[in-house]
Every structure is written in C-alpha cells, then in structure tokens.
C-alpha positions as CSV (number, residue, x, y, z in Angstrom):
1,M,117.0,14.3,22.8
2,T,115.7,12.6,19.9
3,D,112.8,10.5,20.4
4,V,113.8,7.1,19.2
5,A,110.8,4.7,17.4
6,L,109.4,1.9,18.2
7,V,107.6,-0.8,16.6
8,H,105.9,-3.3,19.2
9,T,105.1,-6.8,17.9
10,E,103.5,-10.0,19.3
11,A,103.0,-13.6,18.2
12,R,100.6,-16.2,20.0
13,L,100.8,-19.8,19.4
14,T,99.0,-22.6,21.6
15,I,100.8,-25.1,22.9
16,A,99.7,-28.6,24.5
17,R,101.2,-28.6,27.6
18,S,100.3,-27.0,31.3
19,P,101.4,-23.6,32.4
20,A,103.8,-25.5,34.5
21,E,105.6,-27.7,32.0
22,V,105.9,-24.9,29.3
23,W,107.5,-22.5,32.2
24,A,110.7,-25.7,32.8
25,V,111.1,-24.9,30.1
26,L,110.8,-21.5,29.6
27,S,113.0,-20.9,32.5
28,D,115.5,-23.2,32.5
29,F,118.5,-21.1,31.0
30,H,120.2,-24.3,30.2
31,R,117.6,-25.5,27.3
32,A,117.5,-21.8,25.8
33,P,120.0,-22.4,22.9
34,L,116.9,-25.3,22.2
35,W,114.3,-22.9,21.9
36,I,115.9,-18.8,21.3
37,K,117.9,-20.4,17.6
38,N,119.1,-17.2,16.5
39,T,123.0,-18.6,17.3
40,L,123.1,-18.5,20.9
41,L,125.3,-21.2,22.5
42,K,124.6,-20.5,25.8
43,L,122.6,-18.3,28.7
44,E,123.6,-17.7,32.5
45,G,122.5,-15.4,35.2
46,E,120.5,-15.7,38.3
47,L,116.3,-15.8,37.9
48,R,115.6,-13.6,39.7
49,E,113.9,-10.5,38.2
50,G,116.2,-7.6,37.7
51,A,119.8,-10.3,37.4
52,E,122.1,-10.0,35.0
53,L,121.9,-12.1,31.8
54,Y,124.7,-12.8,29.8
55,F,123.9,-14.4,26.1
56,S,126.7,-16.0,24.4
57,F,126.9,-16.0,20.6
58,P,129.5,-17.1,18.2
59,K,131.4,-13.7,17.8
60,H,129.7,-12.9,21.6
61,P,130.9,-15.1,24.0
62,R,129.9,-13.1,27.1
63,F,126.8,-10.4,25.9
64,P,125.0,-9.0,28.4
65,G,121.4,-8.6,29.1
66,R,119.0,-8.2,31.6
67,L,115.6,-11.1,33.2
68,T,113.5,-7.7,33.0
69,R,110.2,-9.8,34.1
70,L,109.5,-12.9,36.4
71,R,106.3,-13.8,37.7
72,P,106.2,-17.7,37.5
73,L,103.8,-19.5,35.2
74,E,103.1,-16.1,34.2
75,E,105.2,-13.6,32.7
76,F,108.9,-14.0,31.5
77,G,110.6,-11.0,30.7
78,I,114.3,-10.7,28.7
79,S,115.8,-8.1,27.1
80,F,119.6,-7.9,25.4
81,A,121.4,-5.5,22.9
82,T,117.5,-3.2,21.1
83,R,115.6,-6.6,21.6
84,D,113.1,-6.5,24.3
85,F,111.2,-9.6,24.6
86,V,108.2,-10.9,27.0
87,F,106.6,-14.1,27.5
88,T,103.3,-14.0,28.6
89,L,101.4,-17.6,29.5
90,R,97.5,-17.9,29.6
91,E,95.9,-21.5,30.8
92,L,93.7,-22.0,28.5
93,S,92.8,-26.1,30.2
94,P,94.9,-28.5,32.0
95,N,97.6,-29.2,29.3
96,Q,96.5,-26.3,26.8
97,T,98.2,-22.9,27.2
98,E,98.8,-20.1,25.1
99,V,101.8,-17.8,25.1
100,C,101.8,-14.9,23.6
101,V,105.3,-13.6,23.0
102,S,105.6,-9.4,22.2
103,L,108.9,-8.3,20.7
104,Q,110.3,-4.7,21.1
105,T,112.7,-2.8,19.2
106,P,113.9,0.5,17.4
107,V,112.8,0.9,14.4
108,Y,116.0,-0.1,12.2
109,P,116.5,2.5,9.9
110,R,117.7,0.8,6.9
111,F,114.6,-1.3,7.3
112,G,112.5,1.2,8.1
113,P,109.1,0.2,10.7
114,E,107.3,-1.7,7.6
115,Q,110.4,-3.9,7.4
116,T,111.4,-4.2,11.3
117,E,107.7,-5.0,12.4
118,R,107.9,-8.4,9.6
119,G,111.4,-9.5,11.1
120,N,110.6,-8.8,14.3
121,L,107.1,-10.5,13.6
122,K,109.4,-13.5,12.1
123,I,111.4,-13.8,15.1
124,C,108.5,-14.4,17.4
125,Q,107.1,-16.9,15.3
126,A,109.9,-18.5,15.3
127,M,110.9,-18.8,19.3
128,L,107.2,-19.7,19.6
129,R,107.7,-22.4,17.1
130,Q,111.0,-24.1,18.5
131,L,109.6,-23.4,22.5
132,Q,106.7,-25.6,21.4
133,G,108.6,-28.3,20.2
134,V,111.0,-28.5,23.2
135,V,107.8,-28.5,25.5
136,E,106.3,-31.0,23.5
137,E,108.5,-33.8,23.0
138,E,109.4,-33.6,26.9
139,K,108.0,-36.2,28.5
140,H,104.4,-35.3,29.4
141,V,103.8,-35.2,33.1
C-alpha cells in the first residue's frame, strides 16, 4: 500500500459579527452556495456529524460528501472528493469572530506540493472572504 502525501493549509479572517451570527450562515446548507463559490449550486443533507451530504455542481448534480465535524459555535467540517475542510470559530469580542479554515488534500501530482499548497491557500482565502461577505451583509443582531 502506498502512502499518499498530504498538504495541510490554513487561513484565518476576522468577521465583524458574533460566533452565533457566523455559525448561522456556516451551518445553513441553503446558503452554502453563497460562500462556497466554486460553482456549487446546492448542498443537501442533515445537520448531524457523520451525515452524508450531497453537493450539486453543474457537471455533478449529486456529488457525495460528509459532515465530518459539528460542534455548534465552534467547529464545522465537511469533506468531498479529496478535500477535507474544517472551519473553527473563536470569539475575539462580542462582535468579532476569528474564523480559521483548514484544508487537507493529497498532493496533486501534476502540480507538486508547493503549487498544491498555494492553490489550497487561495481556495481557503476565497471561501473566508465569501463567508465574511455573506455574514456581514446579514442584518446585525
């Protein structure tokens, strides 16, 4: 059996909202296409750790995945294809939440470890910016 080389990437961003407000968007599958901008059309499944999820993309209308972590207001993990995402929330103040997203993927052979890591960092940063935009556009509670 061959060991697969993995790349682990993290990015952080502070969102000007409470952890509850960030969590409300992060854990609402209907709003996932607003912050998972990589052509995601729909995310379906049960909000339960270990639950099977279905990601709908234009060329893959029912792509399977899994809800890998679910600790309300703290941690949210999803996995699909070769990508494992974990979002961690940390309250900095009542209206400031640090969100860290970590992404683990295999090293993609045609890119190598450095390019895979750079690409993964761009994905993480884009997801965080999109999440921030959706959360901060919501009416402040």
